[in-house]
PyMOL CGO cylinders between C-alpha atoms (Angstrom):
from pymol import cmd
from pymol.cgo import CYLINDER

trace = [
    CYLINDER, 76.75, 22.70, 80.53, 74.79, 25.93, 79.64, 0.3, 1, 1, 1, 1, 1, 1,
    CYLINDER, 74.79, 25.93, 79.64, 75.87, 28.41, 76.72, 0.3, 1, 1, 1, 1, 1, 1,
    CYLINDER, 75.87, 28.41, 76.72, 75.89, 32.12, 77.56, 0.3, 1, 1, 1, 1, 1, 1,
    CYLINDER, 75.89, 32.12, 77.56, 72.79, 32.18, 75.90, 0.3, 1, 1, 1, 1, 1, 1,
    CYLINDER, 72.79, 32.18, 75.90, 70.63, 29.46, 77.68, 0.3, 1, 1, 1, 1, 1, 1,
    CYLINDER, 70.63, 29.46, 77.68, 71.91, 31.20, 79.87, 0.3, 1, 1, 1, 1, 1, 1,
    CYLINDER, 71.91, 31.20, 79.87, 70.79, 35.08, 79.91, 0.3, 1, 1, 1, 1, 1, 1,
    CYLINDER, 70.79, 35.08, 79.91, 67.56, 33.08, 78.16, 0.3, 1, 1, 1, 1, 1, 1,
    CYLINDER, 67.56, 33.08, 78.16, 66.88, 31.48, 80.92, 0.3, 1, 1, 1, 1, 1, 1,
    CYLINDER, 66.88, 31.48, 80.92, 67.44, 34.13, 82.95, 0.3, 1, 1, 1, 1, 1, 1,
    CYLINDER, 67.44, 34.13, 82.95, 65.18, 36.35, 81.17, 0.3, 1, 1, 1, 1, 1, 1,
    CYLINDER, 65.18, 36.35, 81.17, 62.89, 33.80, 81.55, 0.3, 1, 1, 1, 1, 1, 1,
    CYLINDER, 62.89, 33.80, 81.55, 63.05, 33.13, 85.03, 0.3, 1, 1, 1, 1, 1, 1,
    CYLINDER, 63.05, 33.13, 85.03, 64.28, 29.58, 85.14, 0.3, 1, 1, 1, 1, 1, 1,
    CYLINDER, 64.28, 29.58, 85.14, 64.88, 27.92, 87.91, 0.3, 1, 1, 1, 1, 1, 1,
    CYLINDER, 64.88, 27.92, 87.91, 67.06, 25.24, 86.18, 0.3, 1, 1, 1, 1, 1, 1,
    CYLINDER, 67.06, 25.24, 86.18, 69.37, 27.87, 84.85, 0.3, 1, 1, 1, 1, 1, 1,
    CYLINDER, 69.37, 27.87, 84.85, 69.46, 29.35, 88.59, 0.3, 1, 1, 1, 1, 1, 1,
    CYLINDER, 69.46, 29.35, 88.59, 69.99, 26.03, 90.18, 0.3, 1, 1, 1, 1, 1, 1,
    CYLINDER, 69.99, 26.03, 90.18, 73.07, 26.20, 87.31, 0.3, 1, 1, 1, 1, 1, 1,
    CYLINDER, 73.07, 26.20, 87.31, 74.65, 29.15, 88.14, 0.3, 1, 1, 1, 1, 1, 1,
    CYLINDER, 74.65, 29.15, 88.14, 74.89, 28.30, 91.61, 0.3, 1, 1, 1, 1, 1, 1,
    CYLINDER, 74.89, 28.30, 91.61, 76.69, 25.12, 90.99, 0.3, 1, 1, 1, 1, 1, 1,
    CYLINDER, 76.69, 25.12, 90.99, 78.52, 26.47, 88.86, 0.3, 1, 1, 1, 1, 1, 1,
    CYLINDER, 78.52, 26.47, 88.86, 79.69, 30.04, 90.16, 0.3, 1, 1, 1, 1, 1, 1,
    CYLINDER, 79.69, 30.04, 90.16, 79.12, 30.00, 93.83, 0.3, 1, 1, 1, 1, 1, 1,
    CYLINDER, 79.12, 30.00, 93.83, 83.04, 27.84, 94.26, 0.3, 1, 1, 1, 1, 1, 1,
    CYLINDER, 83.04, 27.84, 94.26, 85.39, 30.25, 92.32, 0.3, 1, 1, 1, 1, 1, 1,
    CYLINDER, 85.39, 30.25, 92.32, 83.03, 33.51, 94.07, 0.3, 1, 1, 1, 1, 1, 1,
    CYLINDER, 83.03, 33.51, 94.07, 82.92, 31.77, 97.57, 0.3, 1, 1, 1, 1, 1, 1,
    CYLINDER, 82.92, 31.77, 97.57, 86.72, 31.09, 97.58, 0.3, 1, 1, 1, 1, 1, 1,
    CYLINDER, 86.72, 31.09, 97.58, 87.23, 34.32, 96.12, 0.3, 1, 1, 1, 1, 1, 1,
    CYLINDER, 87.23, 34.32, 96.12, 85.74, 35.88, 98.85, 0.3, 1, 1, 1, 1, 1, 1,
    CYLINDER, 85.74, 35.88, 98.85, 87.35, 33.61, 101.64, 0.3, 1, 1, 1, 1, 1, 1,
    CYLINDER, 87.35, 33.61, 101.64, 90.86, 33.75, 99.56, 0.3, 1, 1, 1, 1, 1, 1,
    CYLINDER, 90.86, 33.75, 99.56, 90.03, 37.51, 100.33, 0.3, 1, 1, 1, 1, 1, 1,
    CYLINDER, 90.03, 37.51, 100.33, 89.57, 38.22, 104.40, 0.3, 1, 1, 1, 1, 1, 1,
    CYLINDER, 89.57, 38.22, 104.40, 85.75, 37.47, 104.25, 0.3, 1, 1, 1, 1, 1, 1,
    CYLINDER, 85.75, 37.47, 104.25, 83.34, 34.41, 105.59, 0.3, 1, 1, 1, 1, 1, 1,
    CYLINDER, 83.34, 34.41, 105.59, 81.25, 31.90, 104.27, 0.3, 1, 1, 1, 1, 1, 1,
    CYLINDER, 81.25, 31.90, 104.27, 78.54, 34.66, 105.35, 0.3, 1, 1, 1, 1, 1, 1,
    CYLINDER, 78.54, 34.66, 105.35, 79.72, 37.21, 103.49, 0.3, 1, 1, 1, 1, 1, 1,
    CYLINDER, 79.72, 37.21, 103.49, 80.45, 35.10, 100.16, 0.3, 1, 1, 1, 1, 1, 1,
    CYLINDER, 80.45, 35.10, 100.16, 76.90, 33.47, 100.90, 0.3, 1, 1, 1, 1, 1, 1,
    CYLINDER, 76.90, 33.47, 100.90, 75.52, 37.40, 100.86, 0.3, 1, 1, 1, 1, 1, 1,
    CYLINDER, 75.52, 37.40, 100.86, 77.72, 38.48, 98.20, 0.3, 1, 1, 1, 1, 1, 1,
    CYLINDER, 77.72, 38.48, 98.20, 76.58, 35.74, 95.38, 0.3, 1, 1, 1, 1, 1, 1,
    CYLINDER, 76.58, 35.74, 95.38, 72.81, 36.82, 96.14, 0.3, 1, 1, 1, 1, 1, 1,
    CYLINDER, 72.81, 36.82, 96.14, 73.32, 40.05, 95.85, 0.3, 1, 1, 1, 1, 1, 1,
    CYLINDER, 73.32, 40.05, 95.85, 76.29, 39.33, 92.54, 0.3, 1, 1, 1, 1, 1, 1,
    CYLINDER, 76.29, 39.33, 92.54, 72.47, 37.54, 91.53, 0.3, 1, 1, 1, 1, 1, 1,
    CYLINDER, 72.47, 37.54, 91.53, 70.27, 40.11, 92.26, 0.3, 1, 1, 1, 1, 1, 1,
    CYLINDER, 70.27, 40.11, 92.26, 72.26, 43.04, 90.39, 0.3, 1, 1, 1, 1, 1, 1,
    CYLINDER, 72.26, 43.04, 90.39, 72.61, 40.48, 87.16, 0.3, 1, 1, 1, 1, 1, 1,
    CYLINDER, 72.61, 40.48, 87.16, 68.80, 39.60, 87.40, 0.3, 1, 1, 1, 1, 1, 1,
    CYLINDER, 68.80, 39.60, 87.40, 68.42, 43.31, 87.29, 0.3, 1, 1, 1, 1, 1, 1,
    CYLINDER, 68.42, 43.31, 87.29, 70.25, 44.47, 85.00, 0.3, 1, 1, 1, 1, 1, 1,
    CYLINDER, 70.25, 44.47, 85.00, 69.12, 41.24, 82.14, 0.3, 1, 1, 1, 1, 1, 1,
    CYLINDER, 69.12, 41.24, 82.14, 65.76, 42.88, 82.79, 0.3, 1, 1, 1, 1, 1, 1,
    CYLINDER, 65.76, 42.88, 82.79, 66.13, 46.37, 82.42, 0.3, 1, 1, 1, 1, 1, 1,
    CYLINDER, 66.13, 46.37, 82.42, 68.43, 45.33, 79.09, 0.3, 1, 1, 1, 1, 1, 1,
    CYLINDER, 68.43, 45.33, 79.09, 71.60, 46.29, 80.11, 0.3, 1, 1, 1, 1, 1, 1,
    CYLINDER, 71.60, 46.29, 80.11, 72.96, 43.38, 79.75, 0.3, 1, 1, 1, 1, 1, 1,
    CYLINDER, 72.96, 43.38, 79.75, 74.97, 42.50, 76.12, 0.3, 1, 1, 1, 1, 1, 1,
    CYLINDER, 74.97, 42.50, 76.12, 74.04, 38.74, 75.57, 0.3, 1, 1, 1, 1, 1, 1,
    CYLINDER, 74.04, 38.74, 75.57, 77.31, 38.78, 73.62, 0.3, 1, 1, 1, 1, 1, 1,
    CYLINDER, 77.31, 38.78, 73.62, 79.34, 38.76, 76.77, 0.3, 1, 1, 1, 1, 1, 1,
    CYLINDER, 79.34, 38.76, 76.77, 80.23, 35.96, 78.71, 0.3, 1, 1, 1, 1, 1, 1,
    CYLINDER, 80.23, 35.96, 78.71, 78.34, 34.99, 81.10, 0.3, 1, 1, 1, 1, 1, 1,
    CYLINDER, 78.34, 34.99, 81.10, 80.77, 33.62, 83.75, 0.3, 1, 1, 1, 1, 1, 1,
    CYLINDER, 80.77, 33.62, 83.75, 83.02, 36.63, 83.22, 0.3, 1, 1, 1, 1, 1, 1,
    CYLINDER, 83.02, 36.63, 83.22, 80.32, 39.18, 83.95, 0.3, 1, 1, 1, 1, 1, 1,
    CYLINDER, 80.32, 39.18, 83.95, 78.94, 37.74, 86.80, 0.3, 1, 1, 1, 1, 1, 1,
    CYLINDER, 78.94, 37.74, 86.80, 82.74, 37.26, 88.63, 0.3, 1, 1, 1, 1, 1, 1,
    CYLINDER, 82.74, 37.26, 88.63, 83.03, 41.04, 87.71, 0.3, 1, 1, 1, 1, 1, 1,
    CYLINDER, 83.03, 41.04, 87.71, 80.19, 42.46, 89.22, 0.3, 1, 1, 1, 1, 1, 1,
    CYLINDER, 80.19, 42.46, 89.22, 80.71, 40.24, 91.98, 0.3, 1, 1, 1, 1, 1, 1,
    CYLINDER, 80.71, 40.24, 91.98, 85.07, 41.36, 92.68, 0.3, 1, 1, 1, 1, 1, 1,
    CYLINDER, 85.07, 41.36, 92.68, 83.18, 44.88, 92.35, 0.3, 1, 1, 1, 1, 1, 1,
    CYLINDER, 83.18, 44.88, 92.35, 80.95, 44.37, 94.94, 0.3, 1, 1, 1, 1, 1, 1,
    CYLINDER, 80.95, 44.37, 94.94, 83.55, 42.83, 96.99, 0.3, 1, 1, 1, 1, 1, 1,
    CYLINDER, 83.55, 42.83, 96.99, 85.57, 45.79, 97.05, 0.3, 1, 1, 1, 1, 1, 1,
    CYLINDER, 85.57, 45.79, 97.05, 83.42, 48.26, 97.49, 0.3, 1, 1, 1, 1, 1, 1,
    CYLINDER, 83.42, 48.26, 97.49, 82.25, 45.83, 100.41, 0.3, 1, 1, 1, 1, 1, 1,
    CYLINDER, 82.25, 45.83, 100.41, 85.87, 45.83, 101.72, 0.3, 1, 1, 1, 1, 1, 1,
    CYLINDER, 85.87, 45.83, 101.72, 86.34, 49.54, 101.23, 0.3, 1, 1, 1, 1, 1, 1,
    CYLINDER, 86.34, 49.54, 101.23, 83.31, 50.05, 103.61, 0.3, 1, 1, 1, 1, 1, 1,
    CYLINDER, 83.31, 50.05, 103.61, 83.92, 48.06, 106.05, 0.3, 1, 1, 1, 1, 1, 1,
    CYLINDER, 83.92, 48.06, 106.05, 87.73, 49.55, 106.32, 0.3, 1, 1, 1, 1, 1, 1,
    CYLINDER, 87.73, 49.55, 106.32, 86.35, 53.23, 106.41, 0.3, 1, 1, 1, 1, 1, 1,
    CYLINDER, 86.35, 53.23, 106.41, 85.20, 51.62, 110.18, 0.3, 1, 1, 1, 1, 1, 1,
    CYLINDER, 85.20, 51.62, 110.18, 87.86, 50.95, 111.13, 0.3, 1, 1, 1, 1, 1, 1,
    CYLINDER, 87.86, 50.95, 111.13, 89.48, 53.36, 112.96, 0.3, 1, 1, 1, 1, 1, 1,
    CYLINDER, 89.48, 53.36, 112.96, 92.78, 51.04, 114.22, 0.3, 1, 1, 1, 1, 1, 1,
    CYLINDER, 92.78, 51.04, 114.22, 94.83, 48.69, 113.03, 0.3, 1, 1, 1, 1, 1, 1,
    CYLINDER, 94.83, 48.69, 113.03, 94.07, 45.65, 113.34, 0.3, 1, 1, 1, 1, 1, 1,
    CYLINDER, 94.07, 45.65, 113.34, 97.32, 44.80, 113.57, 0.3, 1, 1, 1, 1, 1, 1,
    CYLINDER, 97.32, 44.80, 113.57, 97.71, 46.97, 116.27, 0.3, 1, 1, 1, 1, 1, 1,
    CYLINDER, 97.71, 46.97, 116.27, 95.06, 46.07, 118.62, 0.3, 1, 1, 1, 1, 1, 1,
    CYLINDER, 95.06, 46.07, 118.62, 96.53, 42.66, 117.91, 0.3, 1, 1, 1, 1, 1, 1,
    CYLINDER, 96.53, 42.66, 117.91, 99.96, 43.43, 119.30, 0.3, 1, 1, 1, 1, 1, 1,
    CYLINDER, 99.96, 43.43, 119.30, 98.11, 45.34, 121.53, 0.3, 1, 1, 1, 1, 1, 1,
    CYLINDER, 98.11, 45.34, 121.53, 96.54, 42.80, 122.48, 0.3, 1, 1, 1, 1, 1, 1,
    CYLINDER, 96.54, 42.80, 122.48, 99.10, 40.10, 122.42, 0.3, 1, 1, 1, 1, 1, 1,
    CYLINDER, 99.10, 40.10, 122.42, 101.41, 42.04, 124.80, 0.3, 1, 1, 1, 1, 1, 1,
    CYLINDER, 101.41, 42.04, 124.80, 98.43, 41.92, 127.60, 0.3, 1, 1, 1, 1, 1, 1,
    CYLINDER, 98.43, 41.92, 127.60, 99.36, 38.33, 127.42, 0.3, 1, 1, 1, 1, 1, 1,
    CYLINDER, 99.36, 38.33, 127.42, 95.62, 37.01, 124.96, 0.3, 1, 1, 1, 1, 1, 1,
    CYLINDER, 95.62, 37.01, 124.96, 97.05, 34.40, 124.05, 0.3, 1, 1, 1, 1, 1, 1,
    CYLINDER, 97.05, 34.40, 124.05, 94.48, 34.04, 120.99, 0.3, 1, 1, 1, 1, 1, 1,
    CYLINDER, 94.48, 34.04, 120.99, 96.05, 37.52, 119.76, 0.3, 1, 1, 1, 1, 1, 1,
    CYLINDER, 96.05, 37.52, 119.76, 99.11, 35.78, 119.62, 0.3, 1, 1, 1, 1, 1, 1,
    CYLINDER, 99.11, 35.78, 119.62, 97.86, 32.75, 117.84, 0.3, 1, 1, 1, 1, 1, 1,
    CYLINDER, 97.86, 32.75, 117.84, 96.55, 35.63, 115.50, 0.3, 1, 1, 1, 1, 1, 1,
    CYLINDER, 96.55, 35.63, 115.50, 99.93, 36.82, 114.88, 0.3, 1, 1, 1, 1, 1, 1,
    CYLINDER, 99.93, 36.82, 114.88, 101.83, 34.09, 114.66, 0.3, 1, 1, 1, 1, 1, 1,
    CYLINDER, 101.83, 34.09, 114.66, 99.09, 32.21, 111.66, 0.3, 1, 1, 1, 1, 1, 1,
    CYLINDER, 99.09, 32.21, 111.66, 99.58, 36.10, 109.98, 0.3, 1, 1, 1, 1, 1, 1,
    CYLINDER, 99.58, 36.10, 109.98, 103.44, 35.77, 109.88, 0.3, 1, 1, 1, 1, 1, 1,
    CYLINDER, 103.44, 35.77, 109.88, 103.08, 32.04, 108.13, 0.3, 1, 1, 1, 1, 1, 1,
    CYLINDER, 103.08, 32.04, 108.13, 100.52, 32.91, 105.90, 0.3, 1, 1, 1, 1, 1, 1,
    CYLINDER, 100.52, 32.91, 105.90, 102.58, 36.10, 105.07, 0.3, 1, 1, 1, 1, 1, 1,
    CYLINDER, 102.58, 36.10, 105.07, 106.38, 34.18, 104.61, 0.3, 1, 1, 1, 1, 1, 1,
    CYLINDER, 106.38, 34.18, 104.61, 104.48, 31.50, 102.73, 0.3, 1, 1, 1, 1, 1, 1,
    CYLINDER, 104.48, 31.50, 102.73, 102.99, 34.15, 100.42, 0.3, 1, 1, 1, 1, 1, 1,
    CYLINDER, 102.99, 34.15, 100.42, 106.41, 35.65, 99.41, 0.3, 1, 1, 1, 1, 1, 1,
    CYLINDER, 106.41, 35.65, 99.41, 108.35, 31.75, 99.24, 0.3, 1, 1, 1, 1, 1, 1,
    CYLINDER, 108.35, 31.75, 99.24, 105.08, 30.58, 96.27, 0.3, 1, 1, 1, 1, 1, 1,
    CYLINDER, 105.08, 30.58, 96.27, 105.95, 33.82, 94.77, 0.3, 1, 1, 1, 1, 1, 1,
    CYLINDER, 105.95, 33.82, 94.77, 109.21, 33.88, 94.53, 0.3, 1, 1, 1, 1, 1, 1,
    CYLINDER, 109.21, 33.88, 94.53, 109.41, 30.48, 93.06, 0.3, 1, 1, 1, 1, 1, 1,
    CYLINDER, 109.41, 30.48, 93.06, 105.69, 30.71, 91.39, 0.3, 1, 1, 1, 1, 1, 1,
    CYLINDER, 105.69, 30.71, 91.39, 106.31, 29.53, 87.57, 0.3, 1, 1, 1, 1, 1, 1,
    CYLINDER, 106.31, 29.53, 87.57, 103.69, 30.83, 86.06, 0.3, 1, 1, 1, 1, 1, 1,
    CYLINDER, 103.69, 30.83, 86.06, 105.30, 34.06, 84.54, 0.3, 1, 1, 1, 1, 1, 1,
    CYLINDER, 105.30, 34.06, 84.54, 102.01, 35.40, 83.30, 0.3, 1, 1, 1, 1, 1, 1,
    CYLINDER, 102.01, 35.40, 83.30, 99.91, 35.35, 86.38, 0.3, 1, 1, 1, 1, 1, 1,
    CYLINDER, 99.91, 35.35, 86.38, 103.00, 36.79, 88.03, 0.3, 1, 1, 1, 1, 1, 1,
    CYLINDER, 103.00, 36.79, 88.03, 103.24, 39.50, 85.69, 0.3, 1, 1, 1, 1, 1, 1,
    CYLINDER, 103.24, 39.50, 85.69, 99.65, 40.39, 85.93, 0.3, 1, 1, 1, 1, 1, 1,
    CYLINDER, 99.65, 40.39, 85.93, 98.91, 39.98, 89.42, 0.3, 1, 1, 1, 1, 1, 1,
    CYLINDER, 98.91, 39.98, 89.42, 102.26, 41.95, 90.29, 0.3, 1, 1, 1, 1, 1, 1,
    CYLINDER, 102.26, 41.95, 90.29, 100.63, 45.01, 87.25, 0.3, 1, 1, 1, 1, 1, 1,
    CYLINDER, 100.63, 45.01, 87.25, 97.55, 45.52, 88.96, 0.3, 1, 1, 1, 1, 1, 1,
    CYLINDER, 97.55, 45.52, 88.96, 98.25, 44.78, 92.59, 0.3, 1, 1, 1, 1, 1, 1,
    CYLINDER, 98.25, 44.78, 92.59, 101.56, 46.17, 92.78, 0.3, 1, 1, 1, 1, 1, 1,
    CYLINDER, 101.56, 46.17, 92.78, 101.35, 48.59, 90.14, 0.3, 1, 1, 1, 1, 1, 1,
    CYLINDER, 101.35, 48.59, 90.14, 98.21, 49.61, 90.23, 0.3, 1, 1, 1, 1, 1, 1,
    CYLINDER, 98.21, 49.61, 90.23, 97.79, 49.62, 86.63, 0.3, 1, 1, 1, 1, 1, 1,
    CYLINDER, 97.79, 49.62, 86.63, 93.44, 49.00, 85.84, 0.3, 1, 1, 1, 1, 1, 1,
    CYLINDER, 93.44, 49.00, 85.84, 92.40, 46.64, 84.73, 0.3, 1, 1, 1, 1, 1, 1,
    CYLINDER, 92.40, 46.64, 84.73, 91.27, 48.76, 80.91, 0.3, 1, 1, 1, 1, 1, 1,
    CYLINDER, 91.27, 48.76, 80.91, 94.85, 49.69, 80.64, 0.3, 1, 1, 1, 1, 1, 1,
    CYLINDER, 94.85, 49.69, 80.64, 95.81, 45.40, 80.96, 0.3, 1, 1, 1, 1, 1, 1,
    CYLINDER, 95.81, 45.40, 80.96, 92.96, 44.87, 78.50, 0.3, 1, 1, 1, 1, 1, 1,
    CYLINDER, 92.96, 44.87, 78.50, 94.92, 47.15, 75.92, 0.3, 1, 1, 1, 1, 1, 1,
    CYLINDER, 94.92, 47.15, 75.92, 98.45, 46.22, 76.49, 0.3, 1, 1, 1, 1, 1, 1,
    CYLINDER, 98.45, 46.22, 76.49, 96.97, 42.62, 75.97, 0.3, 1, 1, 1, 1, 1, 1,
    CYLINDER, 96.97, 42.62, 75.97, 94.86, 42.91, 73.29, 0.3, 1, 1, 1, 1, 1, 1,
    CYLINDER, 94.86, 42.91, 73.29, 91.42, 41.05, 74.29, 0.3, 1, 1, 1, 1, 1, 1,
    CYLINDER, 91.42, 41.05, 74.29, 88.53, 42.23, 76.86, 0.3, 1, 1, 1, 1, 1, 1,
    CYLINDER, 88.53, 42.23, 76.86, 88.83, 43.74, 79.86, 0.3, 1, 1, 1, 1, 1, 1,
    CYLINDER, 88.83, 43.74, 79.86, 86.43, 41.27, 81.18, 0.3, 1, 1, 1, 1, 1, 1,
    CYLINDER, 86.43, 41.27, 81.18, 88.80, 38.79, 80.41, 0.3, 1, 1, 1, 1, 1, 1,
    CYLINDER, 88.80, 38.79, 80.41, 91.70, 40.52, 82.44, 0.3, 1, 1, 1, 1, 1, 1,
    CYLINDER, 91.70, 40.52, 82.44, 88.80, 39.99, 85.26, 0.3, 1, 1, 1, 1, 1, 1,
    CYLINDER, 88.80, 39.99, 85.26, 88.93, 36.32, 85.01, 0.3, 1, 1, 1, 1, 1, 1,
    CYLINDER, 88.93, 36.32, 85.01, 92.27, 35.82, 84.41, 0.3, 1, 1, 1, 1, 1, 1,
    CYLINDER, 92.27, 35.82, 84.41, 93.45, 38.07, 87.52, 0.3, 1, 1, 1, 1, 1, 1,
    CYLINDER, 93.45, 38.07, 87.52, 90.06, 36.30, 89.18, 0.3, 1, 1, 1, 1, 1, 1,
    CYLINDER, 90.06, 36.30, 89.18, 91.60, 33.02, 88.20, 0.3, 1, 1, 1, 1, 1, 1,
    CYLINDER, 91.60, 33.02, 88.20, 95.63, 33.83, 89.16, 0.3, 1, 1, 1, 1, 1, 1,
    CYLINDER, 95.63, 33.83, 89.16, 94.50, 34.94, 92.72, 0.3, 1, 1, 1, 1, 1, 1,
    CYLINDER, 94.50, 34.94, 92.72, 93.06, 31.45, 92.95, 0.3, 1, 1, 1, 1, 1, 1,
    CYLINDER, 93.06, 31.45, 92.95, 96.05, 29.93, 91.76, 0.3, 1, 1, 1, 1, 1, 1,
    CYLINDER, 96.05, 29.93, 91.76, 98.27, 31.51, 94.36, 0.3, 1, 1, 1, 1, 1, 1,
    CYLINDER, 98.27, 31.51, 94.36, 95.91, 31.06, 97.51, 0.3, 1, 1, 1, 1, 1, 1,
    CYLINDER, 95.91, 31.06, 97.51, 96.01, 27.42, 96.07, 0.3, 1, 1, 1, 1, 1, 1,
    CYLINDER, 96.01, 27.42, 96.07, 99.77, 27.25, 96.47, 0.3, 1, 1, 1, 1, 1, 1,
    CYLINDER, 99.77, 27.25, 96.47, 99.63, 29.09, 99.44, 0.3, 1, 1, 1, 1, 1, 1,
    CYLINDER, 99.63, 29.09, 99.44, 97.40, 26.47, 101.33, 0.3, 1, 1, 1, 1, 1, 1,
    CYLINDER, 97.40, 26.47, 101.33, 99.62, 23.76, 100.28, 0.3, 1, 1, 1, 1, 1, 1,
    CYLINDER, 99.62, 23.76, 100.28, 102.61, 25.40, 101.69, 0.3, 1, 1, 1, 1, 1, 1,
    CYLINDER, 102.61, 25.40, 101.69, 100.95, 25.97, 104.86, 0.3, 1, 1, 1, 1, 1, 1,
    CYLINDER, 100.95, 25.97, 104.86, 99.85, 22.50, 105.08, 0.3, 1, 1, 1, 1, 1, 1,
]
cmd.load_cgo(trace, "trace")
């Protein structure tokens, strides 16, 4: 396991072992995040590369504080990049995809009907897991962020922790929730 300082120094020196370490440790949670947020494996690969390049540029331009937790820093940049990607993707869609699916399903398109059924099953599983989920800390944080639209900065101030800590906790809570929903669907 490498320390944050070792990662920082390795990236400054373009060390291949450091790059491989980052890929092995940060690609899996990043891929899970993308896949659980309407993305594909290809998009996850692209996101990893784009994030890695952004982080490298910031490190080489002395825009990274080597006291920060590298994992949280990297995943925060990835999350923000993914959100920007989803926003640009959303702006390109002129018709609600569910409306298109319903129209196709009405036209006896079996694939569209199957997609609607799967979507409904996922939503039912999510609701069932949410109602019985005993992790009150995760539930509270996800509720604040996603439903109350509370900014991570404000949550961090209320919790008296750094904003990166909140971002990392949200990432981990979403991953837990996704796993529970997947288990319920199986």
